[in-house]
Each structure stands twice: as C-alpha cells, then as structure tokens.
N, C-alpha and C positions, 0 to 999 in steps of 0.2 A: 285500750290505748289509742290515742289519736294518731291518724295516719300522718306521716311526714309530708310536708308540702311547702309551697311558696305562696304567700299572700299576694294577690293581684287586685288592684283597685279598679272597680268597674263603675262607670257612670250611667245614669239612665237618661231618657229623653227629656225629662222634666227638670234637668239640671239640679236634681237633688244631690244631696251629699253622697259621694262615692262610697260603695260598699266593698269591703275587703272580701275577696273570694279566694279560698285556699285551693290551689291547683296541685294535685299529687305530683311528687317528684318523679315518679316513674313516667308520667305523661310528658313531663319536660324532657326527660332523657330520651324518650321515644321520638319526640319532635326534633331534638338536637341530632339524633342519629339519622333521621330522615333527611334533614337539611344537609348533613355532611355527605350522605350517599348521593344526593342530588348534585352537590358540588363536584364530587368525584366523577360522576358520570359526565357532567358538563366538561370537565377538564380532559377526560378521555376522548370525548367527541371532538373537542377543539384540536387535540393532539393528532387525531386521525385525519382531521381535515387539513392540517398543516402538512402532514406527511404526504397525503394524496396530492396536495397542491405542488409540493416539491417534486414528486414523482412525475406529474404531468408536465411541469416545466422542463425537467430533465429530458423526457421523451421527445418533446417538441424541439428543444434546442439540439439534442443529439442528432435527431433525424435531419434537421436542417443543415447542420454542419457536415454530416456524412454525405448528403446530397451535393453540397458545395465541393467536397473533395472529388466526388465522382465526376462532376462536371469539369473540374480542372483536368482530370485524367483524360476525359474524352476529347478535350481541346488540344491535347499534345499531338504535334505533328512531327514525324521524323525528318521531314524535309526542311524544317527550321530548327536546327539543333540548339541554337542559343536560346530561342524562346521556349523550347521544350524543357531545357535544363532549368531555366528560371521557374517555369510552371511546376515542374516536379519538386523543386526545392520548396516552393510555397505549399504544395500539396502535402509534402512530408511534414513540414512545420504544422500545418493544420491538423494532420493526422495525430501528431504527438500531443497537440493541445486537446484533441478529442479524447485521447486516452487518459490524459490528466484529468479532464472533466469527469470521466467515468470514475477514476480513482477517488476524486473528491466527493463523489455522490453516493458511494456504496453504503454509507451509513444509514440512508433512508430508503434504499431500494430493496426490493425483494430479491431472493436468490434467482428467481426466474428472470426478472428484469436484468440482473447482472449477466446471466448466461446469454441472454438474447443480445445484449450490447457487446459482449465479448465475441460472440459469433460474427456479428456485423464488423467488428474491428478486424477479426481474422480474415474475413473475405476482402475487406478494403485494403488491408496490408498486402495480401496476395496480388490484388489488382495493381497496387502501387509498384510492387517488385516486377511484375510482368511488363508494365508500361515502361519502366526504367530500362529493362533489358531490351525492349523493342526499339526505343528511340535513342538510347545512349549506349556507348560501349561500356562493358563491365569493368569495374575497378576492384582489384583485390587489396585487402588490408593486410599489413604485416603485424604480427603480435610478437613482442619481444619477451623472451624468457631470460630474466636478469639475475645472475648470481655473480660472484667474483670471477671475472674473466669469461662470462657466458657470452655466447654469440647469438645473433639475431636468428629467430626461427619463424619462417612464414607460416601462416595458417589461414585457411579460408574462412570467410564469414558464414555462419550457419544461422538459418532461420529456425526458431524453436517455438513451441507453444508451452507456456508455463502456467499451470493452474487455470487453464482455460483462457488465458490472456496471451495475446501475441507479443512476442519480444520484437520490438521495433528494429528493423534493419536500417541502419543509418543511411542518410542520403550520401551521394558520392562526394559532396562537399564537406561532410562531417567526418573527422578523424576518430578512430577507435583504437584503444590501446589495451594491453593486458598481458596475460601469460598463458601459454598453451603447451601441452605435451611435456610436462616436467615431473621429475620424481626425486624425492629426498633433497629438495633445495630450499633455500631461503630466497624469497622473491619480494622485491621492494620497489614501490613507485613513490616518488616525491610529488608534492603538489604541482610543481612546475611541469612535470611530465603528464599529469592527469588533465590539468587545465579545464576542469568542468566538462570533460568529454565522457563518452560511453566507455566503460571498462568491461572486458570479457575475460573471465577466468575459466579455462576448460581443460579437461583431461589432465588433472593434477593428482598426484598420489604422494602422501606423506610429506607435504610441503608446508612451510610456514610463509604466509603472505601478509605483508603490511602495506596498506595503501594510505599514505599520509596526505590526503587531499580530499576534495569533495567532487566526486563524479556526478554527471547528470543522471546516468543509470548504471547499475551494476548487474551483470549477468554471471551467475555461477553455475556451471554445468559439468557433469561427469567428474566429480571430485571425490576422493576417498582418503580418509585418515588425515585430513588437512586442518590447519588452524588459520582462519582467514579473518583479519580485522581490517575494517575500512572506516575512513572518516565520513562525515555527513553526506548522504546521497540526496540530491535535490528532488528527485522524483521517486522511481520505484527500484526495488531490488527483486530480481527474478532468480530463483534457485530451482534447479532441476537435476535429478539423479545425483543426489549428494548422500554419502554414507559415512558413518563413523567419524564425523567431523565436528569442529567447533567454529561457529561463525559469530561475528559481532559487527554491528553497523547501526547508525541512525539513518532513517529514511522517511519518506512520506508514506510509502506503502510497500508491503512485502507480499510476494506471491511465491509459494513453495509447492513444488510438485515432485512426486515420485522420490521422496526423501525418507531415509530411515536412520535411526540411532544417531541423531544429530542434535547438538545443543546450539541454541541461537540466543545470543545476548543482544537484545533488541531495544532500540528506541524508535518508535513509530508514532506519527502524529495522526494517522487515520485508523485503519484496521489491518490486521494481518490475515491472509487467506492461505489455507493449506488444502491440498487435494492429492489423493492417492499417497498419503504419508502415514507412517506409524513410528512410534518411539521418538517423536520430536519433543524436545523440552525447551522451555523458554525462561529467560531471566532478564532483568533490566540491563541495559548496556552499561558497562563499567570501564571500558578502555579509554585512555586519555593520552594525549601527546601535546607538545608545545604548539599552540596555534589552533587547537581544535575548536575553541570557543569562537574564533573569527570564522572558521569554516562553517559552523552552525549558521552564522549570519549570512554568509555567502550562499549557502544552500537554501536559505529561507525557512529553516526549521526552528521551532520553538523548543529550546532545551528544557523548559519546564512542563512541556506537554508530552507525556509518554503513555501510550495505550498498549503497552506490551502484553497485557493479559487479555486484550480484546482480539481473540482469534476465531475466525469462521472456518469451520471444516466443511467443505463441499460434499464430503462423503458421509456426513453425520447430520441428519435432518430431524432427529428426535428432539423436539422442543422441551426445554426444562431439564434435559439430561446431558451432563458433560460428555464431550467426545472422548473416547478412549485412545485416540490417536496422538494426543498431545497432553503434556502436563507442565506444571511449573517446577523449576529446579528449587529444591529446598535451600533456604538461606545458608545453611551450614556447608552445602556442597558447591556453592557458587564461587567462581573465580573473581577475586577482587583486585589482585595484583598480577599484571601480565608481564611476561618476560620481555625485556628491552631488546628489540631487534631493529637495527638500522634506524636510529632515531631520526625524526624529521629534521631536515636542514633548516 
C-alpha cells in the first residue's frame, strides 16, 4: 500500500519541467507541530518581556514617588504651620496616589514585589503620621452610630494594617464618617452623608449596615454577625477581624485580613487579596438600590468588569493548587434578593 502524502512540485536548475515529489503526511505534521511550538515559545518570551518591562517601570516610578513624599516630609517646619499644613496635605495626596498605583499594578507584580512595596508604604505612612503629630495639633474624628433616635458617639481614629497594606489615616482636612461600638442595630448612611469620603465601620455586633453612596475607601474592622452592604467604593476596601458576617460591595481592590466564616458578595475590577483568613466564601455582587448605576460612574468602576473569582491568598503559595482558605458560594446558596432597609433617598 502506498504511503499517504502530499505531492510537492520541485523545479531543477535547468528550468526543466517540475517533478511532483510526494512528502509523507507524518513529516508535514511534524513540521507543523515544530512551527506551532516555536510560535508558542516566542509568545511566552514576549509575554515575559512585557511583564518584566511593566515591573521595571513600576519599581522606578514607585521609588521616585516615594522619595518625593519623603522629601516633602523633611521640608515640613513646625515654625511655619500654614506651609507645613499645605505640604502635609500634598504629601498625603501623593501617598494615596502611590497606594492606588500599587493597587493598579498587582496583576503583573510578584508577591515578593507586592510585599516590598507594602512594607515601604507602611513605613512611609508612619512617617507621615509622626510628622503630622509633630508640626500640627491632633484632630479627633467623630463617628456617628445612627439608628432611630440614636445619639452621636465619638471614636478615635485607629491606624491598622490589613493584608500587609497600611490603611491610610486621612489628613486633617479630610472628613471621615462611619459607625462604631454598636450592637443589634440598623445603621444607615445616605449618599449626601458619605460624599465620597472615607468610611470606617468598627466594633459592630449583629448589626445591619446599609451605605447608599460611594465612599473613597471603606474600612471594616472588628465586626461579628453583621450584614454590611455598600455602594461602589472608588478605591479599596479593607477588612480586618471579621467573623460570621455577610459583606457586599463593588470596589477597585479588596484587602481582607484575619477573617473567618464570612461571605463576601464582591464586584472588584482588579484582584482581591486575603491573608490569615479561613472559611471565606465569595460570590458576585448582587445588591442594588436606586441610583447605584450613577454611583458606579462616580466611583469610576466598570459595572461590566468583575474579577470576583481572582483571589490571591498570601498564605498559600502552592502554584497550581487552589487555596483551602476560600471558596466560591454555590449558586443555589447565593443571596439574590436583599431585605429592604432604609432605602436610598
């Protein structure tokens, strides 16, 4: 039986009539496979080159901006309070931009690079707080616990570290709102109260919280048995020491630390990070209220881009093996309709 093959016309140097040569099909398949493998290797090499280029750009830009903030702090003089206050405000803004730059870059950075940058941010944030205490009088913020007839309750600002990332302490000129030290209450903030500021929720037990607005950042710390739903957050959400709770929010990035037995209904446009967590379950964000689509625009979030399954566990470095510390909530168990509590005005 003749071998299967493909006829190929071959010409000679004397321009004689071409002769048909039958090339075995297995040779053609082998050549095709070789070409495809070469193309694959080329694509991998180009991808690695692009990643390395992005990483180099991040490192040089991050270090330059960090140095700029350090120089701003060193120039602050307590003898000129007005100038010092302005410089500190600029340094705080620069610091927040630096943190956002890191948040936007984690997709192509190694975990070592992320940890190094986070350590630098933590040190820089401490320097910023120390310099502010040195040259300006301290300001305390009041956090309101709001229920029917509830009175205002003052609470000090706390500096915390969440998933290796420093929670930014707002500058003296930036207002912060939220709820603190409440139990068995319904706590509500409307958009006009939030006004794209920082929101802190701390030391809450068995509370239902509804935030009908778009904060700049959202900090959730020391909560147990709570249901917390928030409108689009323009930058990051930081969760620390949360237990037996249900959370829901859209955001640019999520940092979760020291959290157990908690469900998170998430819309995130970059990646979520957990550390020192277990029993955390994720599902896509499903809460809605009148005006939420406008709040997505105000927050600068794309409602069609949700990476809620892209979760990095800093305690699980086994490549190719899923982390045991988080799972996806099965569709049959997901909450699709939420109880109406204090509808947005």
